[in-house]
GUTOR-978738 format. One line per 10 residues: number of its first residue (from 1); their letters; for each residue x, y, z of C-alpha. Coordinates in Angstrom, 1 decimal, padded with zeros to 4 digits. Layout:
<rs>
NUM) a) X:Y:Z | ...
</rs>
This chain:
<rs>
1) maacalatgl) 124.1:065.1:077.8 | 121.8:066.9:076.1 | 117.8:066.3:077.0 | 116.0:064.4:074.4 | 112.8:062.1:074.1 | 114.9:059.5:072.7 | 117.9:057.6:073.0 | 119.4:058.9:069.6 | 118.3:062.7:070.2 | 115.7:062.7:067.8
11) cqaaeakaap) 114.3:065.5:069.3 | 116.1:068.4:067.7 | 102.5:080.2:075.1 | 099.4:081.1:074.9 | 096.2:079.3:075.2 | 093.8:078.3:072.6 | 091.3:080.7:071.9 | 089.1:078.3:069.5 | 089.1:075.0:068.5 | 091.9:075.0:065.4
21) tphvisaqrs) 090.3:073.3:062.1 | 092.2:070.0:062.0 | 094.5:069.3:058.9 | 096.3:067.0:056.6 | 099.8:066.5:058.1 | 102.1:063.7:056.7 | 102.5:061.6:059.6 | 105.4:059.7:057.4 | 106.7:063.2:057.3 | 106.8:064.2:061.0
31) alfdlvsfng) 108.9:063.2:064.1 | 106.2:061.6:066.7 | 107.3:060.6:070.1 | 104.2:058.9:071.4 | 101.5:057.2:070.8 | 098.3:056.4:073.3 | 094.7:055.7:072.6 | 092.4:058.2:073.5 | 088.4:057.8:073.1 | 088.5:055.2:070.5
41) slfavgergv) 091.1:057.0:068.4 | 094.9:056.9:068.3 | 096.7:060.4:069.4 | 100.4:061.0:068.7 | 102.2:064.3:069.5 | 105.7:065.4:068.0 | 107.7:068.1:066.9 | 106.7:071.7:066.9 | 103.5:071.1:069.2 | 101.7:068.8:066.4
51) vmrsedggrt) 099.0:066.4:068.1 | 097.8:063.9:065.4 | 094.6:061.8:065.9 | 093.6:058.4:063.5 | 090.3:057.5:063.7 | 090.8:054.1:061.2 | 093.7:052.5:063.3 | 096.7:054.5:062.3 | 096.0:054.2:058.1 | 094.9:058.0:058.2
61) wlgrqaptdr) 095.8:060.8:060.5 | 094.7:064.4:061.1 | 096.9:067.0:063.2 | 096.2:069.7:065.4 | 098.4:072.7:066.6 | 098.9:072.9:070.3 | 099.4:076.0:071.8 | 103.6:075.6:071.7 | 106.1:075.4:068.8 | 108.2:072.8:071.4
71) tlvalvvidk) 108.3:069.4:070.8 | 105.8:067.1:072.5 | 107.5:063.9:073.7 | 104.9:062.3:076.0 | 101.0:062.2:076.3 | 098.9:060.6:079.0 | 095.4:059.8:079.7 | 093.3:060.9:082.7 | 089.9:060.2:081.4 | 087.3:060.5:078.3
81) dvaiavghgg) 087.6:064.0:078.4 | 091.5:065.1:080.1 | 094.8:064.1:078.8 | 098.2:065.8:079.3 | 101.1:066.0:076.9 | 104.4:067.2:077.8 | 107.7:068.0:076.2 | 110.9:070.4:075.8 | 111.6:073.3:077.6 | 109.3:072.2:080.3
91) tvvrtedggt) 106.2:072.5:077.7 | 103.1:071.1:079.5 | 099.6:071.2:077.5 | 096.3:069.6:078.0 | 092.8:068.9:077.0 | 089.5:069.0:078.6 | 087.2:067.7:075.7 | 088.9:064.9:074.7 | 091.6:066.0:072.5 | 089.6:068.7:070.4
101) twqavtveea) 091.3:071.9:071.8 | 094.4:071.8:074.1 | 095.8:074.7:076.7 | 099.0:075.3:077.4 | 100.0:075.2:081.1 | 102.5:077.2:082.8 | 105.0:075.4:085.0 | 107.6:078.0:086.3 | 109.3:075.2:088.7 | 110.3:073.3:085.2
111) gedsllgitv) 112.3:076.3:083.9 | 113.9:075.4:080.4 | 114.3:072.0:081.2 | 112.8:069.1:079.0 | 110.4:066.9:080.3 | 110.7:063.4:079.1 | 107.8:061.5:080.4 | 104.6:061.6:082.0 | 102.3:058.7:084.0 | 099.5:058.9:086.4
121) lsdgravayg) 099.5:057.5:089.7 | 096.8:054.8:091.2 | 095.7:057.7:093.7 | 095.5:060.0:090.6 | 098.3:062.2:091.3 | 100.2:063.0:087.7 | 103.9:063.1:087.7 | 106.2:064.2:084.8 | 109.4:063.8:084.7 | 112.6:064.6:082.6
131) ayglylesrd) 116.5:066.2:082.4 | 118.6:066.8:085.4 | 116.3:065.5:087.8 | 113.3:067.1:087.1 | 110.2:065.6:088.7 | 106.6:067.6:088.9 | 103.8:066.2:090.7 | 100.2:067.3:090.0 | 097.2:066.7:092.4 | 094.7:068.5:090.2
141) rgrtwarrkv) 094.6:066.7:086.8 | 097.6:068.7:085.6 | 096.0:072.4:086.1 | 099.1:073.1:088.5 | 102.3:071.3:089.2 | 105.0:071.2:092.1 | 108.5:070.2:092.1 | 109.9:067.4:093.9 | 113.1:066.0:094.9 | 113.5:062.3:093.6
151) vgedfewhis) 116.3:059.6:095.0 | 118.2:061.9:096.4 | 119.1:066.0:097.7 | 121.8:066.2:094.7 | 120.1:063.6:091.9 | 120.8:065.4:088.6 | 120.6:062.3:086.1 | 118.1:062.4:083.5 | 114.6:060.5:084.3 | 113.1:058.5:081.4
161) gvreaggrly) 110.5:056.6:083.2 | 108.5:056.3:086.2 | 105.9:053.6:086.5 | 103.7:052.1:089.2 | 103.4:048.2:089.7 | 102.9:046.3:092.6 | 102.4:049.3:094.8 | 105.2:050.3:094.3 | 107.1:053.4:092.4 | 110.0:052.4:090.1
171) lvgeagtmav) 112.0:055.0:088.2 | 114.8:054.2:085.6 | 117.3:056.8:083.5 | 120.5:057.5:082.4 | 124.1:056.0:083.9 | 122.2:053.2:085.1 | 119.9:055.0:087.4 | 117.5:052.6:089.1 | 115.5:053.6:092.3 | 112.1:052.4:094.1
181) sddlgetwsr) 109.5:054.3:096.0 | 107.0:052.1:098.6 | 105.2:055.1:099.5 | 104.6:056.4:095.9 | 107.2:058.8:095.8 | 107.5:060.4:099.2 | 110.7:058.6:100.1 | 113.4:056.6:097.5 | 115.7:054.1:097.9 | 118.2:053.2:094.7
191) ldspyegsff) 118.3:049.6:093.3 | 121.3:047.5:092.4 | 121.5:048.2:088.0 | 122.5:045.2:086.0 | 123.8:047.9:083.6 | 126.1:051.3:083.7 | 124.5:052.6:080.6 | 121.3:054.6:080.2 | 117.8:053.0:080.4 | 114.9:054.3:078.3
201) gllelrdgal) 111.8:052.7:080.0 | 110.4:050.6:082.5 | 107.1:048.0:081.8 | 105.1:045.9:084.2 | 104.2:042.8:083.0 | 101.4:040.7:083.1 | 102.5:038.3:085.1 | 104.0:040.9:087.6 | 107.3:041.0:086.4 | 109.3:044.1:085.2
211) lvygmrgnvf) 110.9:044.7:082.0 | 113.3:047.5:081.5 | 115.7:048.5:078.3 | 117.8:051.1:076.8 | 121.4:051.7:074.8 | 122.3:049.0:072.8 | 119.5:046.6:072.6 | 120.1:045.8:076.4 | 117.0:044.4:077.6 | 116.2:043.0:081.4
221) rsedrgqswq) 113.6:041.3:083.5 | 112.9:041.0:087.0 | 110.5:038.5:088.9 | 111.5:039.7:092.4 | 110.3:043.7:092.3 | 113.6:045.0:091.2 | 115.7:043.0:093.8 | 117.7:040.8:090.8 | 117.7:041.3:087.0 | 118.1:038.8:084.2
231) avpfdsksai) 119.6:039.7:080.6 | 117.0:038.9:078.3 | 118.3:037.3:074.9 | 118.1:040.3:072.4 | 119.4:040.1:069.0 | 120.3:043.9:068.1 | 122.4:046.6:069.7 | 120.2:049.0:068.4 | 118.8:051.6:071.2 | 115.6:050.7:072.5
241) nggtvgadgr) 113.1:053.8:072.7 | 109.8:052.6:073.8 | 107.9:049.7:074.6 | 104.0:048.9:075.6 | 101.9:046.0:076.7 | 099.2:044.7:074.7 | 095.9:044.0:076.7 | 096.4:040.8:075.8 | 099.7:040.8:077.5 | 101.8:040.9:074.5
251) vvlvgnnglv) 105.0:043.1:075.0 | 106.5:045.4:072.1 | 109.5:047.5:071.9 | 111.0:049.7:069.3 | 113.9:051.3:068.3 | 116.5:052.8:066.1 | 117.2:051.6:062.5 | 113.3:050.5:062.4 | 113.6:047.9:064.9 | 109.9:046.5:066.5
261) atstdggrrf) 110.7:043.4:068.7 | 107.3:041.3:070.0 | 107.0:038.9:072.9 | 104.4:036.3:073.3 | 105.8:034.7:076.6 | 106.2:037.7:079.0 | 109.5:039.6:077.9 | 111.4:036.7:078.1 | 112.0:036.0:074.1 | 111.6:038.8:071.4
271) elrvvpegtp) 111.0:038.0:067.9 | 112.7:041.0:065.9 | 111.6:042.6:063.0 | 112.4:046.1:060.7 | 110.3:048.4:059.3 | 110.4:049.7:055.9 | 111.4:053.2:056.7 | 114.5:052.1:058.5 | 114.3:054.9:060.8 | 114.0:055.5:064.8
281) laraayandg) 110.9:054.6:066.2 | 109.5:055.8:069.6 | 106.5:053.9:069.9 | 104.1:051.0:069.2 | 100.7:049.8:070.0 | 097.8:047.6:068.5 | 095.0:048.6:066.7 | 091.5:047.2:067.2 | 092.1:045.0:064.5 | 095.1:043.5:065.9
291) slvyvgylaa) 097.7:045.2:063.5 | 100.6:047.0:064.9 | 100.7:050.7:064.9 | 104.0:052.9:065.1 | 105.3:056.0:065.0 | 108.7:057.8:065.2 | 111.4:060.1:063.4 | 110.0:060.3:059.8 | 107.9:056.9:060.0 | 104.3:056.4:060.8
301) grmttgqagt) 102.4:052.8:059.7 | 100.8:049.6:060.4 | 102.4:046.1:060.6 | 100.3:043.1:060.1 | 101.0:041.0:063.1 | 103.2:038.0:062.2 | 105.2:039.9:059.5 | 107.2:042.7:058.5 | 105.6:045.7:056.3 | 103.5:048.1:056.5
311) dre) 099.8:048.0:055.4 | 099.1:052.0:054.4 | 095.6:052.0:053.1
</rs>
């Protein structure tokens, strides 16, 4: 199975010497794979090392080229100055000036395997993960990385999500992979999976419950720290590629065929909508004005809460 950032296979190094001039890149004509809030702006990363920034809630975007031509698929914020993006070919880039300039980080232990995600733990460590069991750990805010074994000595499934919740570290991936660590990654044990297909992400909900999602519209919820899972009714068979939980507890899942699913009851029920582009979506997040901003394959726009459609201004 080829490593890619999304379920659909949307994903088809030198150091920066000076801050490149930001330039207009059409977000609607790009493949973008992650979306985060950073220093009051929205940042998205995508194909060919593009890093895009919006200062008006996703209405307009300016792009910079990170020091790589590889696809960037995930982005995490460390603090007001530092953020790290990872992607194909073991690519890691980071900024120390709030996203103005980006520097490449050489990670020899990653080889050419793709990194598919990154998260920051409560003790300050950053972990990046991806294809064929690749799991990297940094203790210095992304400057250097070491490879770690997870789940088992012979574990080689793709890892698509790692999240800390309730003092434990959870891991999900392809072929129904589920595992948990009670010591933040030092040792791992497998969890019984409710599904044999691939998972593409894991969320901690506001009430402490867990939500996993993946292929063919499969969504499961656990209220007992992953010991048992209940299927969530979901009126779509589209792959679900990404999910977020808003500050107010609203849950957003996005996926293939322009799918946007929102929940206001802690992930027990979802309202499904479709954006006009109808192409696979990777991530969505609520802007300060309450609108839902989304990015994906040849798709970037704003959806007014409670109605389908975009609000491009």
